[in-house]
C-alpha positions as CSV (number, residue, x, y, z in Angstrom):
1,X,-40.0,-21.0,-86.8
2,X,-39.8,-24.3,-88.9
3,X,-36.1,-23.7,-89.6
4,X,-35.4,-22.9,-86.0
5,X,-37.1,-26.2,-84.9
6,X,-35.1,-28.2,-87.5
7,X,-31.9,-26.6,-86.3
8,X,-32.7,-27.5,-82.7
9,X,-33.4,-31.1,-83.7
10,X,-30.1,-31.3,-85.5
11,X,-28.3,-29.8,-82.5
12,X,-30.0,-32.5,-80.4
13,X,-28.9,-35.2,-82.9
14,X,-25.3,-33.9,-82.7
15,X,-25.3,-34.0,-78.9
16,X,-26.8,-37.4,-79.0
17,X,-24.2,-38.7,-81.5
18,X,-21.4,-37.2,-79.4
19,X,-22.5,-39.1,-76.3
20,X,-23.3,-42.4,-78.2
21,X,-20.2,-42.2,-80.4
22,X,-17.8,-42.2,-77.5
23,X,-19.5,-45.3,-76.0
24,X,-17.7,-47.9,-78.2
25,X,-14.4,-46.4,-77.1
26,X,-14.9,-46.4,-73.3
27,X,-11.9,-48.2,-71.8
28,X,-14.0,-50.2,-69.4
29,X,-16.1,-51.7,-72.2
30,X,-12.9,-52.4,-74.3
31,X,-11.1,-54.1,-71.4
32,X,-14.1,-56.3,-70.7
33,X,-14.5,-57.2,-74.3
34,X,-10.8,-58.1,-74.8
35,X,-10.9,-60.2,-71.6
36,X,-13.9,-62.2,-72.8
37,X,-12.4,-62.6,-76.3
38,X,-9.1,-63.9,-74.9
39,X,-10.7,-66.3,-72.4
40,X,-13.1,-67.8,-74.9
41,X,-10.3,-68.0,-77.6
42,X,-8.0,-69.9,-75.2
43,X,-10.8,-72.2,-74.1
44,X,-11.8,-72.9,-77.7
45,X,-8.2,-73.6,-78.9
46,X,-7.3,-75.6,-75.8
47,X,-10.4,-77.8,-76.2
48,X,-9.6,-78.3,-79.9
49,X,-6.0,-79.2,-79.2
50,X,-7.0,-81.6,-76.5
51,X,-9.5,-83.5,-78.6
52,X,-7.6,-83.7,-81.9
53,X,-3.9,-83.4,-81.2
54,X,-1.4,-86.3,-81.7
55,X,2.4,-86.4,-81.7
56,X,2.1,-85.4,-85.4
57,X,0.4,-82.1,-84.5
58,X,3.4,-80.3,-83.2
59,X,5.7,-82.1,-85.7
60,X,3.6,-80.5,-88.5
61,X,4.8,-77.1,-87.4
62,X,8.3,-78.0,-88.5
63,X,7.2,-78.9,-92.0
64,X,5.3,-75.7,-92.9
65,X,5.8,-74.9,-96.6
66,X,7.3,-71.4,-96.4
67,X,6.3,-70.3,-99.9
68,X,2.6,-70.8,-99.2
69,X,2.9,-69.2,-95.8
70,X,4.4,-66.1,-97.3
71,X,1.6,-66.0,-99.9
72,X,-0.9,-66.1,-97.1
73,X,0.9,-63.1,-95.4
74,X,0.7,-61.2,-98.7
75,X,-3.0,-61.9,-99.0
76,X,-3.6,-60.6,-95.5
77,X,-2.2,-57.3,-96.7
78,X,-4.4,-57.4,-99.7
79,X,-7.4,-58.2,-97.4
80,X,-6.9,-54.9,-95.5
81,X,-6.3,-53.0,-98.7
82,X,-9.5,-54.2,-100.3
83,X,-11.5,-53.5,-97.1
84,X,-10.2,-49.9,-97.3
85,X,-10.8,-49.4,-101.0
86,X,-14.4,-50.5,-100.9
87,X,-15.1,-47.8,-98.3
88,X,-13.0,-45.1,-99.9
89,X,-14.6,-45.3,-103.4
90,X,-18.0,-44.3,-101.8
91,X,-16.7,-42.0,-99.1
92,X,-14.6,-39.8,-101.5
93,X,-17.8,-39.1,-103.5
94,X,-19.7,-38.0,-100.3
95,X,-16.8,-36.0,-98.8
96,X,-14.2,-35.0,-101.5
97,X,-10.7,-34.8,-100.1
98,X,-11.0,-37.7,-97.6
99,X,-7.9,-39.8,-97.7
100,X,-7.7,-43.6,-97.9
101,X,-6.0,-43.4,-94.5
102,X,-9.3,-42.5,-92.9
103,X,-11.0,-45.5,-94.4
104,X,-8.1,-47.7,-93.5
105,X,-8.4,-46.7,-89.8
106,X,-12.2,-47.0,-89.9
107,X,-11.8,-50.6,-91.3
108,X,-9.4,-51.6,-88.6
109,X,-11.5,-50.1,-85.9
110,X,-14.5,-52.0,-87.2
111,X,-12.5,-55.3,-87.2
112,X,-11.2,-54.7,-83.6
113,X,-14.4,-53.6,-82.0
114,X,-16.3,-56.4,-83.9
115,X,-13.9,-58.9,-82.5
116,X,-14.5,-57.9,-78.9
117,X,-18.3,-57.5,-79.0
118,X,-21.0,-60.2,-79.4
119,X,-22.2,-60.7,-83.0
120,X,-19.8,-58.0,-84.1
121,X,-22.2,-55.3,-82.9
122,X,-19.4,-52.9,-81.9
123,X,-17.8,-52.8,-85.4
124,X,-20.3,-50.6,-87.2
125,X,-20.5,-47.9,-84.5
126,X,-16.7,-47.8,-84.3
127,X,-16.3,-47.4,-88.0
128,X,-19.0,-44.7,-88.0
129,X,-17.2,-42.8,-85.3
130,X,-13.9,-42.7,-87.2
131,X,-15.8,-41.4,-90.2
132,X,-17.6,-38.8,-88.0
133,X,-14.3,-37.6,-86.6
134,X,-12.9,-37.1,-90.1
135,X,-15.8,-34.8,-91.1
136,X,-18.1,-37.3,-92.8
137,X,-21.7,-36.6,-91.7
138,X,-23.6,-39.2,-89.7
139,X,-26.1,-39.8,-92.5
140,X,-23.3,-40.4,-95.1
141,X,-21.3,-42.6,-92.8
142,X,-24.4,-44.7,-92.2
143,X,-25.1,-44.9,-95.9
144,X,-21.6,-46.2,-96.6
145,X,-21.9,-48.8,-93.9
146,X,-25.3,-49.9,-94.9
147,X,-24.3,-50.3,-98.6
148,X,-21.3,-52.5,-97.8
149,X,-23.1,-54.5,-95.1
150,X,-26.1,-55.2,-97.5
151,X,-23.7,-56.3,-100.2
152,X,-21.9,-58.6,-97.7
153,X,-25.2,-60.1,-96.5
154,X,-26.4,-60.7,-100.1
155,X,-23.1,-62.2,-101.3
156,X,-22.8,-64.6,-98.3
157,X,-26.4,-65.6,-98.5
158,X,-26.1,-66.6,-102.2
159,X,-22.7,-68.1,-101.7
160,X,-23.7,-70.2,-98.7
161,X,-26.8,-71.5,-100.6
162,X,-24.6,-72.8,-103.5
163,X,-21.9,-74.0,-101.2
164,X,-24.4,-76.1,-99.2
165,X,-25.5,-77.8,-102.4
166,X,-21.8,-78.6,-103.3
167,X,-20.7,-80.0,-99.9
168,X,-24.0,-80.9,-98.2
169,X,-23.1,-84.6,-97.8
170,X,-20.3,-83.7,-95.4
171,X,-22.4,-81.8,-92.9
172,X,-25.1,-84.0,-91.4
173,X,-23.8,-83.2,-87.9
174,X,-26.5,-81.6,-85.6
175,X,-24.4,-78.7,-84.4
176,X,-23.3,-77.5,-87.9
177,X,-26.8,-78.1,-89.3
178,X,-28.4,-76.0,-86.6
179,X,-25.8,-73.2,-87.0
180,X,-26.4,-73.1,-90.7
181,X,-30.2,-72.9,-90.2
182,X,-29.7,-70.1,-87.7
183,X,-27.5,-68.3,-90.2
184,X,-30.1,-68.5,-92.9
185,X,-32.8,-67.0,-90.7
186,X,-30.5,-64.2,-89.5
187,X,-29.1,-63.4,-93.0
188,X,-32.5,-63.3,-94.7
189,X,-34.1,-61.2,-92.1
190,X,-31.3,-58.7,-91.9
191,X,-30.8,-58.6,-95.7
192,X,-34.4,-57.7,-96.2
193,X,-34.3,-55.0,-93.5
194,X,-31.2,-53.3,-94.8
195,X,-32.2,-53.7,-98.5
196,X,-35.5,-51.8,-97.8
197,X,-33.6,-49.3,-95.6
198,X,-31.3,-48.7,-98.5
199,X,-33.9,-48.8,-101.3
200,X,-36.9,-47.1,-99.6
201,X,-35.7,-45.2,-96.5
202,X,-38.9,-43.0,-96.8
203,X,-40.9,-46.0,-95.7
204,X,-38.8,-46.3,-92.6
205,X,-39.3,-42.5,-92.0
206,X,-43.1,-42.7,-92.2
207,X,-43.2,-45.8,-90.1
208,X,-41.2,-44.2,-87.3
209,X,-43.4,-41.1,-87.5
210,X,-46.6,-43.0,-87.2
211,X,-45.3,-45.2,-84.5
212,X,-44.2,-42.2,-82.5
213,X,-47.6,-40.5,-82.9
214,X,-49.4,-43.7,-81.7
215,X,-47.1,-44.0,-78.7
216,X,-47.4,-40.3,-77.9
217,X,-51.3,-40.6,-77.8
218,X,-51.2,-43.7,-75.6
219,X,-48.6,-42.3,-73.2
220,X,-49.2,-38.5,-73.0
221,X,-46.8,-38.1,-70.1
222,X,-43.9,-39.1,-72.4
223,X,-45.5,-38.0,-75.7
224,X,-43.5,-34.8,-76.3
225,X,-40.2,-36.5,-75.6
226,X,-41.0,-39.4,-77.9
227,X,-42.0,-37.0,-80.7
228,X,-38.8,-35.0,-80.1
229,X,-36.7,-38.2,-80.4
230,X,-38.5,-39.2,-83.6
231,X,-37.9,-35.8,-85.1
232,X,-34.2,-36.1,-84.4
233,X,-34.2,-39.5,-86.1
234,X,-36.2,-38.3,-89.1
235,X,-33.9,-35.2,-89.5
236,X,-30.9,-37.5,-90.1
237,X,-32.9,-40.0,-92.1
238,X,-33.7,-37.2,-94.6
239,X,-30.0,-36.7,-95.1
240,X,-29.4,-40.4,-95.4
241,X,-32.2,-40.6,-98.0
242,X,-30.4,-37.8,-100.0
243,X,-27.3,-39.9,-100.1
244,X,-29.3,-43.0,-101.3
245,X,-31.1,-41.0,-104.0
246,X,-27.8,-39.4,-105.2
247,X,-26.0,-42.8,-105.6
248,X,-28.9,-44.7,-107.2
249,X,-29.6,-41.9,-109.7
250,X,-26.1,-40.6,-110.5
251,X,-23.6,-43.3,-109.4
252,X,-25.0,-46.8,-110.2
253,X,-21.7,-48.0,-111.6
254,X,-19.9,-47.0,-108.4
255,X,-22.3,-49.1,-106.4
256,X,-21.6,-52.0,-108.8
257,X,-17.9,-51.4,-108.3
258,X,-18.4,-51.5,-104.5
259,X,-20.2,-54.8,-104.9
260,X,-17.4,-56.1,-107.1
261,X,-14.8,-55.1,-104.4
262,X,-16.9,-57.0,-101.8
263,X,-16.7,-60.1,-104.0
264,X,-12.9,-59.7,-104.3
265,X,-12.6,-59.0,-100.6
266,X,-14.2,-62.3,-99.6
267,X,-12.6,-64.4,-102.4
268,X,-9.3,-63.1,-101.1
269,X,-10.1,-64.2,-97.5
270,X,-11.1,-67.7,-98.8
271,X,-8.0,-67.9,-101.0
272,X,-5.8,-67.0,-98.0
273,X,-7.3,-69.9,-96.1
274,X,-6.6,-72.2,-99.1
275,X,-2.9,-71.3,-99.0
276,X,-2.8,-71.9,-95.2
277,X,-4.0,-75.4,-96.0
278,X,-1.3,-75.8,-98.6
279,X,1.3,-74.5,-96.2
280,X,0.3,-77.5,-94.0
281,X,1.0,-79.9,-96.9
282,X,-2.6,-80.5,-97.8
283,X,-3.5,-80.3,-101.5
284,X,-7.3,-80.1,-101.4
285,X,-9.5,-78.9,-104.3
286,X,-9.6,-75.1,-104.4
287,X,-13.4,-74.8,-105.1
288,X,-14.2,-77.3,-102.4
289,X,-12.2,-75.1,-100.0
290,X,-14.0,-72.0,-101.2
291,X,-17.4,-73.7,-100.5
292,X,-16.2,-74.7,-97.0
293,X,-14.9,-71.2,-96.2
294,X,-18.1,-69.6,-97.4
295,X,-20.2,-71.8,-95.1
296,X,-17.7,-71.1,-92.2
297,X,-18.0,-67.3,-92.5
298,X,-21.8,-67.7,-93.0
299,X,-22.1,-69.7,-89.7
300,X,-19.8,-67.4,-87.7
301,X,-21.0,-64.0,-89.0
302,X,-23.6,-63.6,-86.2
303,X,-22.1,-65.9,-83.6
304,X,-23.1,-64.5,-80.2
305,X,-19.7,-64.5,-78.6
306,X,-17.1,-61.7,-79.1
307,X,-15.4,-62.3,-82.4
308,X,-17.1,-65.7,-82.5
309,X,-14.4,-66.8,-80.0
310,X,-15.0,-70.2,-78.5
311,X,-17.4,-71.0,-81.3
312,X,-15.1,-70.4,-84.3
313,X,-12.5,-73.0,-83.3
314,X,-14.7,-76.1,-83.2
315,X,-16.6,-74.9,-86.3
316,X,-13.4,-74.5,-88.2
317,X,-12.4,-78.1,-87.2
318,X,-15.9,-79.5,-88.0
319,X,-16.0,-77.9,-91.4
320,X,-12.4,-78.5,-92.4
321,X,-12.3,-82.2,-91.2
322,X,-13.5,-83.2,-94.7
323,X,-10.3,-81.7,-96.2
324,X,-7.5,-82.5,-93.8
325,X,-6.5,-85.0,-91.1
326,X,-7.6,-84.4,-87.6
327,X,-4.2,-83.8,-86.2
328,X,-3.8,-80.7,-88.4
329,X,-7.1,-79.1,-87.5
330,X,-5.9,-77.2,-84.4
331,X,-2.9,-75.7,-86.2
332,X,-5.1,-74.7,-89.2
333,X,-7.7,-73.2,-86.8
334,X,-4.9,-71.2,-85.1
335,X,-3.4,-69.9,-88.3
336,X,-6.8,-69.1,-89.8
337,X,-7.8,-67.0,-86.8
338,X,-4.4,-65.4,-86.6
339,X,-4.4,-64.1,-90.2
340,X,-8.1,-63.2,-90.5
341,X,-8.9,-62.0,-86.9
342,X,-6.0,-61.7,-84.5
343,X,-3.6,-59.8,-86.7
344,X,-6.0,-57.2,-88.1
345,X,-7.7,-56.8,-84.7
346,X,-4.3,-56.1,-83.2
347,X,-3.7,-53.3,-85.7
348,X,-7.2,-52.1,-85.0
349,X,-6.5,-51.8,-81.3
350,X,-3.9,-49.2,-82.0
351,X,-6.5,-47.1,-83.9
352,X,-9.0,-47.4,-81.0
353,X,-6.3,-46.6,-78.4
354,X,-5.4,-43.5,-80.4
355,X,-9.1,-42.5,-80.2
356,X,-9.1,-43.1,-76.4
357,X,-6.2,-40.8,-76.0
358,X,-7.8,-38.1,-78.2
359,X,-11.0,-38.2,-76.1
360,X,-9.1,-37.4,-72.9
361,X,-7.9,-34.2,-74.4
362,X,-10.8,-32.9,-76.5
363,X,-14.5,-33.1,-77.2
364,X,-15.9,-34.3,-80.5
365,X,-15.8,-31.4,-82.9
366,X,-18.8,-29.6,-84.3
367,X,-20.5,-31.0,-87.4
368,X,-22.8,-29.4,-90.0
369,X,-24.8,-32.5,-91.0
370,X,-24.9,-31.5,-94.7
371,X,-27.1,-34.0,-96.4
372,X,-24.7,-34.6,-99.3
373,X,-21.6,-32.9,-100.5
374,X,-21.2,-33.1,-104.2
């Protein structure tokens, strides 16, 4: 009877996942997100050009240093490669035989859906769905996402703290100060949540179970349904916990490697921005630039607009104004967003469009929800 109940719960989870997994790829949601992203991006860039441009602004385009521009292009390829690699080293342990192509597509889908949803909320579900379609269980896909997201939060939190010490005299402006304060609250809260979800998922499981029981007693009419939903959640959480236990006990060096790749990934992004600055003829200090870029990403990471559009452009200008003249700020902002957001998001749109086409011809396939494949 117990096994039968558990199987029913897992079937229920699978049906729930199938319905929820398709939600990020609904064409209506995508069109609306792209529209908002484009409108806010145009508004942000137009406002920035209007405020800071001079006759020298457009003239600067004729004097781009090609060698640095091509280095930035090469680093954009490295960016996508590192993003793929840090997923693949974990995924291949959980699902042997999964190719890097799956992780490459999952990374691009994450970037695109993150760019067209507020606070990047659509990126994680899109990535999870690509993994799910490739035969990676829900629990294992969540584990890979949580590991890398926790590493990113921790890295940016530490990096932003040191960066603020290095360049604090440049940022007494109210808007930037408030955005940095908002970022610290958001990062600390989420980092603690995901750290404990990664380290002690059993605490989360017990908390969900106790909360469901309390709600069920208080609302008897909905009690059975609430308990059923909690059992679904706990069934998958058990599989997720198995993945956590396996890696912490048997693959600690692999987790360190994933963290190292996270450091390389973001250092590559910051270095790309440095060469964009050099392409505009500005020879600023490299480490000063790294500090500025760390703060910029920290401020924009949870920006409430799709892809931080409309907020990123003035923030880039405000933070970069200590390194370059005002007339170059709109060009730098455009190049920065092009290489780090627009270009990878454009590639990601092809991945998402392919998923949209596949959904019209078939349903999501069956899944076994094995807790861990070793």
